[in-house]
Phi, psi and omega in degrees: 000130177275152178270092182251134181281162179302312180302323180295329179289329180289340183289147178285160180297146174290139176237169179307126187293346178251025183304326182265014175264167181297317178218154171297147180305325177289343182254004184283122184282351181281162187284170174257017183087221177071025179291150181235118180096160182298308186297317180301320180296314180298306182302314182295315179296314177296323180295312180297320179294321178290321178296320180302310177305312178298323178293322178291334184254000190302323184261016184259141176270182178298321178301315182291322179291331182274346183293138177292152175289187176272152183298148011279348189281141173249015188271135169268173178291330175295313175304316180296324179293319178298311176304316180295322176291321175297319180289321173304311188291320176300311177306312178296320178291314183283317186272310187282315187263352181063037178263000000 
């Protein structure tokens, strides 16, 4: 029999530290970085960012995607997706293609 004090008995059982996150670290499909070279870094970073957004929206239907956020933002997830796509497109045109 262990010697446990009364306050220790009142503490809740410990749970996995990432219980409120999308995925446990061991189950996370995104990379851990470690890219070698500029192209690998760009492709890997964009892939991870896109996958993060996809994971956050995975269980949402069209209505959920179109629902406005809480104030002060009036942007929906669909609007955010459009914004991110536009930023990527502009960046690739301006920086990569020199247009």
